N, C-alpha and C positions, 0 to 999 in steps of 0.2 A: 611175044607175051604182051599183055596190056599193062600200061603204066601211065601215071599222071606226069605230064611234062610242063615246064614253064619256059617259054621261048623269049619272054620279055618281062621285066619287072612291072609290078602293078597290083591291082586288086584281085579278089578271088576269081574273077572272070578270066584271068590269064591261065588258069589251070585247064589243061586239055587232056582228055583220055586218048591215048595213042597206042599204036602197035610198035614195039621196038624189038630188036634182036635179043634173044636170050643170052645173058652174059655167061661167059665160060670161066671156070676157075683155073687160075694159073698155078704154077708150082708153089706149094706151101699154102694154098688157099682152099676154101671150101665154098660151095654154093648152097645157100640156105633158102628153103621155100618159106615165104612169109605168108601167113594166113590172115593176119590182121595187123594194123599199125595204128598207134596213137597219134592224134593230131595235137601238136604242141603250139603254144603262142610263138615260139621261136620260128616255126614253119611259116607263119604269116609274115614275120619280120624278114626272113630270108626271101620270101616271095616279093616283098616290097623293095629289096635291094640293100638291107643291112641286117645285122643279126645279133642284137642283144637278147639273151635267152629270156624265156618267160618263167612263170612260177612253178615251183616244185614244193610249195609249202606243206601240202598234206603228207608227202613222203618224208619231208624233214621232221615233222612232228612225230610220226610213227617210228622212224628210225632212231630219233633221239631218245624216245621212251624205251624202245627195245634195247638200246645200248646203255641204259642205266641212268638217264637223266632223272633227277628227282622230280622236277616239274618243268613244263614247257609252256611258254606263252605264245599264242599265235594271233596275228593281227588280221582282221577281215571285216567286211561290211556286216552290219548287224544281222542280216538275214542268213548269214553263214555261221553265226555263233553256235547254234545248236549242233551243227556238224563238227565244228572244232571240239566242242565238249565231248561229243561221241568218240572222237579220236583220242581223247584224254588230255587235251590242251586247255589252258585257261584263255578264253577269248577276250581280246581287247580291240575296240574299234580304232581304225586308223583315222588320220586327219589331224587337224589342229589339236594340240594338247596330248599327242601320243606319248611323248616322253613322261609326262606327269602320270598318265594312266598306267603305263608299264611299271613305273616305280611304285605305284600304289598296289599293283598286283603282285609285285615281288619286293617286299620291304627289306629282304635280306640281300638284295642285289642281283645283278645279272652277270654270269661269268662267261657267256658265249652268245653269239648272235649269228643268224644266217639271213641275209637280205635276199629274198627270193622273188622280189617284184621290181619292176622298173620305177623306182621311187627314190628321189633324192632325200625325201624325208626319212625313209627307212634307213638309209645309210648314215645320215647325220645323227639320228636317234641312237642307232647301234653304237656309233663311235662315242656318243656321250654317256652311254650306259655301261659299256664294257671297258674296263681300265686296260686290260691286256689286248691290244689290237691284233695280236697274232691269233686270237680266238674269235675273230670276226671273219666271215666269208660272204662274198656276194657273187651272184651269177652274172652281174652286169659289168662289162668292160668300160666303165666310165672313168674319165680323168679324175673325178672326185675321189675314187678309191685310193689313188696314189696320194692325193692331197690330204686325205684323212689318215694315211698310214696303214691302210688295210691291205694285207697280202693278197696277191692274186689267187684265184681258186685253181688248184691243181689236183689231179688225181690220176691214178693208174688203173686202167681197166684190166681185169684178170678173171680167169675162170673161178678162182677161189672166192672173189668178191661176189660174183654172180651166184655161186652156189650158196653163199651166206644169205643173200637176199631171197633166194628161192626157199631156203629153210625157214626164214622168218615168215614168209608168206604161208607156207604149209602149216606153221605153228599158230597161225592166226594173229601174229603180231603186226603184220603189215597187210592192209587190204587195199584193193584197187576199186574205187567207186566208178562205175560206168554211167556217164550222163546220157549218151546217145550213140547208136551205131549206124553208120551210113555205108551203103555200098560204094565201091571205088568210083563208080560213075558220078556220084554226088559229092565228089571232093570239094567242089565249089561251095556247096551248102555247108559242108563241115567247116571250111575256112571262114565263111561268113559268121558262123556261130562262134568260132574261137576268136575272131577279130572283135566280137562284141564285148569281150572281157568280163562277162557276167556268168554266174552259175558255178557249180562245183562238180567235180568228177571229170573223168576222161571222155573225150570224144574219140571215137574209133572208126577207122575205115576198114571194112571187111574186104580183103583183097580178092577173094574168090567170087565175089558178087559184082563183077564189072558191069 
């Protein structure tokens, strides 16, 4: 079977299309045919040799609203504010003065926060805005998390949780925006785009188009 392999850490040029043996399922396992796969910022970090996860903000906004949040504030650059509004969030620009802008957007206060980007600013502002630190989560394994008293992100994968997400998608409460689709052989181009850190929507590799 064809697969993208990384034999040494580095830039997108380290990604190579190769032939590998078809994996066999062992006892209690199943083999799944993958038709397409999303390219995440974490993939670029792993390729470079460390792995703090990238952003999941758009899903966090949609899930928070679907699960009953009265309002959700999302931080983004100004050219993505219209997209955040479309998702149902109140957009706020990140950068200097973030805490002040969030307080203005939520005069009644903030009772939970999710830092989905690699930003010390996001963590410090979250800690300043949310009194109950147990209601703050971050995708980033930074020492700063412990310093601020933020609990580590933990979760259990299960069929029931996956079914719930599928149901929310089918009901139109969670949408997946596709930015661009690449064939598998162009994984290097997909990684160069994700490394750029700009734009919204998912970058997808179509596995069947090697």
